[in-house]
C-alpha positions as CSV (number, residue, x, y, z in Angstrom):
1,M,121.8,28.4,-18.4
2,K,121.2,25.6,-21.0
3,L,121.4,22.5,-18.4
4,H,118.6,24.5,-16.6
5,S,116.6,24.7,-19.8
6,R,116.7,21.3,-20.4
7,I,115.9,19.9,-16.9
8,L,112.4,22.5,-17.0
9,L,111.8,21.0,-20.6
10,S,112.1,17.3,-19.2
11,L,109.8,18.1,-16.1
12,G,107.2,20.0,-18.4
13,T,107.2,16.6,-20.9
14,T,107.0,14.4,-18.1
15,L,103.8,16.1,-16.7
16,C,102.4,16.2,-20.0
17,I,102.7,12.6,-20.3
18,F,101.7,11.9,-17.1
19,A,98.5,13.9,-17.5
20,Y,97.8,12.3,-20.9
21,N,98.1,9.0,-19.3
22,A,95.4,9.7,-16.5
23,Y,93.1,11.1,-18.8
24,A,93.5,8.1,-21.4
25,V,92.9,5.7,-18.4
26,H,89.8,7.5,-17.2
27,A,88.5,7.7,-20.8
28,Q,88.9,4.0,-21.6
29,T,87.3,3.1,-18.2
30,P,83.6,2.0,-18.6
31,K,81.2,3.8,-16.7
32,T,78.9,1.7,-14.5
33,T,75.2,2.6,-14.7
34,T,72.8,1.8,-11.8
35,T,69.7,0.2,-12.9
36,P,66.8,1.1,-10.5
37,S,65.4,-1.7,-9.0
38,L,61.6,-2.2,-8.7
39,S,60.1,-1.9,-5.3
40,P,58.4,-5.4,-4.7
41,T,55.6,-3.1,-3.2
42,T,54.7,-1.1,-6.6
43,A,55.6,-3.9,-8.9
44,K,52.5,-6.4,-9.6
45,P,53.1,-9.5,-11.2
46,L,51.3,-10.2,-14.4
47,D,49.0,-12.9,-12.7
48,D,47.5,-10.2,-10.2
49,T,47.2,-7.8,-13.1
50,L,44.9,-10.5,-14.9
51,Q,43.0,-11.2,-11.8
52,I,42.2,-7.6,-11.3
53,I,40.9,-7.4,-15.1
54,K,39.0,-10.6,-14.4
55,D,37.3,-9.3,-11.1
56,K,36.3,-6.2,-13.1
57,I,35.0,-7.9,-15.8
58,E,32.9,-10.1,-13.2
59,E,31.7,-7.1,-11.7
60,K,30.5,-5.8,-14.8
61,V,28.7,-8.7,-15.8
62,D,26.9,-9.0,-12.2
63,Q,25.8,-5.3,-12.5
64,I,24.1,-6.2,-15.8
65,N,22.5,-9.2,-14.8
66,Q,21.5,-7.1,-11.9
67,T,19.9,-4.5,-13.9
68,S,18.4,-6.9,-16.5
69,K,16.3,-8.9,-13.7
70,K,12.8,-7.9,-13.4
71,V,9.9,-9.2,-11.5
72,V,6.3,-9.4,-13.3
73,S,3.0,-10.4,-11.8
74,G,-0.4,-11.7,-13.4
75,T,-2.8,-14.0,-14.1
76,L,-1.8,-17.3,-15.5
77,N,-3.7,-17.6,-18.8
78,K,-2.1,-20.9,-20.5
79,L,0.4,-23.6,-19.7
80,E,1.5,-25.5,-22.5
81,D,4.8,-27.7,-21.9
82,D,7.6,-24.9,-20.7
83,I,5.8,-22.0,-21.7
84,L,3.6,-20.0,-19.7
85,E,1.3,-17.3,-20.4
86,L,0.9,-14.8,-17.9
87,Q,-1.3,-11.4,-18.0
88,E,-0.7,-8.5,-16.1
89,P,-3.7,-6.6,-14.4
90,S,-3.2,-3.8,-17.4
91,G,-3.5,-6.4,-19.8
92,K,0.0,-6.9,-21.1
93,T,0.8,-10.6,-21.7
94,F,4.1,-12.5,-21.5
95,K,5.3,-15.7,-22.5
96,V,7.4,-16.8,-19.8
97,S,10.1,-19.6,-20.6
98,I,10.6,-22.6,-18.2
99,D,13.8,-24.2,-17.7
100,D,13.8,-27.6,-15.5
101,T,17.4,-27.0,-14.8
102,V,16.9,-23.2,-13.8
103,T,13.4,-22.5,-12.6
104,K,12.1,-22.8,-9.1
105,F,8.8,-23.1,-8.1
106,F,7.1,-21.8,-4.7
107,T,3.9,-21.4,-3.1
108,A,3.6,-18.1,-0.8
109,T,1.8,-18.2,2.4
110,T,1.1,-15.6,5.0
111,K,4.2,-17.0,6.6
112,K,6.3,-18.6,4.5
113,L,7.7,-20.0,1.1
114,S,7.2,-23.6,0.4
115,P,8.5,-25.6,-2.6
116,A,6.3,-26.5,-5.2
117,E,6.1,-27.9,-8.7
118,K,5.2,-26.8,-12.2
119,T,2.1,-29.7,-11.7
120,D,0.8,-27.4,-9.1
121,L,0.0,-24.8,-11.4
122,E,-3.5,-23.9,-12.7
123,K,-5.2,-21.8,-15.0
124,G,-6.3,-18.4,-13.0
125,N,-3.3,-18.9,-10.4
126,T,-1.7,-15.4,-9.7
127,L,1.7,-15.8,-10.3
128,I,5.2,-13.7,-9.6
129,I,7.9,-14.4,-11.9
130,F,11.4,-13.6,-11.4
131,G,13.9,-13.2,-14.3
132,P,15.4,-11.7,-17.1
133,I,13.1,-10.1,-19.6
134,I,13.1,-8.7,-23.2
135,E,10.2,-7.1,-24.3
136,D,7.7,-9.9,-23.9
137,Q,9.9,-12.7,-23.2
138,I,10.7,-13.7,-19.7
139,S,13.3,-16.4,-18.7
140,A,11.9,-17.5,-15.1
141,N,14.5,-18.4,-12.4
142,K,11.7,-18.2,-9.9
143,V,8.0,-18.8,-10.2
144,I,6.1,-18.0,-7.0
145,Q,2.3,-18.9,-7.0
146,Q,0.4,-16.9,-4.8
147,A,-1.9,-19.1,-2.3
148,I,-5.5,-18.8,-2.9
149,Y,-7.6,-18.0,0.2
150,L,-11.2,-19.1,0.9
151,T,-13.5,-18.6,3.6
152,V,-16.2,-21.0,5.0
153,Q,-18.7,-21.4,8.1
154,G,-19.6,-24.6,9.5
155,E,-20.0,-26.7,12.3
156,V,-17.1,-28.9,14.1
157,T,-17.6,-32.6,13.8
158,N,-14.5,-33.8,15.0
159,V,-11.4,-32.4,16.8
160,E,-7.8,-34.1,17.0
161,T,-5.3,-32.3,19.1
162,D,-2.4,-34.4,18.4
163,T,-2.5,-33.4,14.6
164,F,-4.1,-30.1,15.1
165,T,-7.0,-31.0,13.1
166,V,-10.5,-29.7,13.1
167,D,-13.2,-31.4,10.9
168,I,-16.3,-29.6,9.8
169,V,-19.3,-29.9,7.9
170,T,-20.1,-26.6,6.0
171,S,-23.2,-25.0,5.6
172,D,-23.3,-26.4,1.9
173,K,-23.0,-30.0,3.6
174,E,-19.6,-30.6,2.3
175,E,-17.0,-31.8,4.5
176,L,-13.6,-30.1,5.1
177,S,-10.5,-31.4,7.2
178,L,-8.5,-28.3,8.7
179,N,-5.2,-27.9,10.1
180,V,-5.0,-24.9,12.5
181,E,-1.4,-25.5,13.7
182,D,0.0,-22.9,11.8
183,A,-3.0,-20.3,11.9
184,V,-2.0,-16.7,12.2
185,S,-5.0,-15.9,14.6
186,Q,-7.7,-17.8,16.5
187,Q,-10.3,-16.5,18.5
188,L,-12.9,-17.6,20.6
189,M,-16.2,-15.5,21.4
190,S,-17.4,-15.2,24.4
191,T,-21.3,-16.2,25.2
192,K,-21.9,-13.9,27.7
193,T,-19.8,-10.5,26.6
194,L,-19.1,-11.5,23.0
195,D,-15.8,-10.4,23.5
196,L,-13.0,-12.1,21.7
197,S,-10.0,-14.2,23.4
198,K,-7.3,-16.3,21.8
199,A,-8.2,-19.8,21.1
200,T,-6.0,-22.7,20.6
201,I,-6.8,-26.4,19.6
202,S,-8.3,-27.2,23.0
203,K,-10.9,-24.5,22.6
204,Y,-12.5,-26.4,19.4
205,K,-15.5,-28.4,20.2
206,I,-18.0,-30.5,18.7
207,G,-21.2,-28.6,17.8
208,D,-19.5,-25.2,17.7
209,K,-19.5,-22.9,14.8
210,V,-16.7,-21.8,13.1
211,H,-16.0,-18.8,10.7
212,V,-12.7,-19.8,8.7
213,V,-10.4,-18.3,6.3
214,Y,-8.2,-21.2,4.9
215,I,-5.6,-21.6,2.2
216,K,-7.0,-24.2,-1.0
217,P,-4.9,-26.9,-0.8
218,A,-3.6,-28.4,-3.8
219,K,-5.8,-31.7,-4.1
220,D,-9.0,-31.9,-2.6
221,T,-7.8,-34.6,-0.1
222,D,-5.4,-32.6,1.7
223,K,-5.8,-30.8,4.6
224,A,-6.8,-27.5,4.2
225,Q,-4.4,-24.9,6.2
226,V,-6.2,-22.2,8.3
227,V,-5.3,-18.6,8.4
228,R,-7.7,-17.5,10.7
229,S,-10.8,-18.6,12.4
230,L,-13.4,-17.8,14.7
231,I,-14.8,-20.2,17.3
232,I,-18.4,-19.5,18.4
233,P,-19.4,-22.0,20.9
234,Q,-22.7,-23.8,20.4
235,E,-24.0,-22.5,23.9
236,Y,-24.6,-19.2,22.1
237,F,-27.1,-20.3,19.9
238,A,-29.0,-22.2,22.6
239,A,-32.1,-20.0,23.3
240,P,-32.9,-19.7,27.2
241,V,-35.8,-21.4,28.1
242,K,-38.6,-18.9,29.4
243,P,-40.9,-20.1,32.1
244,T,-44.6,-20.2,31.0
245,E,-46.6,-17.4,32.4
246,K,-50.1,-17.8,33.2
247,P,-52.7,-15.4,32.1
248,T,-53.4,-12.7,35.2
249,A,-57.0,-12.8,35.9
250,E,-59.0,-9.7,35.4
């Protein structure tokens, strides 16, 4: 009986020691924690983030620039150095600042914009100004001078088909050289039906009468660019000769 008790006690002690050792080993073993790795699809490098911020700033600045830009048109009242005085039809005046490195000048015609210079501007010109405006101050990015259209009538004195040039003498006895190459409309009147038909440089004849709308040239020596013209052949003005009628005897 005593032997049996000792055996049970020995087995119990052994089990207790084994259990304690197992617990101690488990407690002393460091736990490994798994650090979640960032997916390359969700992680953004610092450079990308900075680029996004930069793009947003540039977009905002561009929006501000677009909303601050305005267009003003009016008559040129004064030109002094790099300052223009422009007056709107309403009477309001603006001081327009010209910067030689920024401001571009153009002349507008019915077909295109032609490069121009500040020296081409004259008092009384109609201008369109593009640029930021603060109150009555404008920093001009673009200045467009609207062409001055004039009308004249005269008689053809010379025609040069190679250069599309028609020389006329006006009703005021002034000589004017016309360029008809880029004319919007050229018409010839029929002497019989008075109908109008399309004309070209070949239809102008010395002695014909012409009515012309043209753009005032920058210099008096330059050719005037024709916008519209109407040719009336000289035959139209030649009155038919009527035979002399003898009086009938009563």
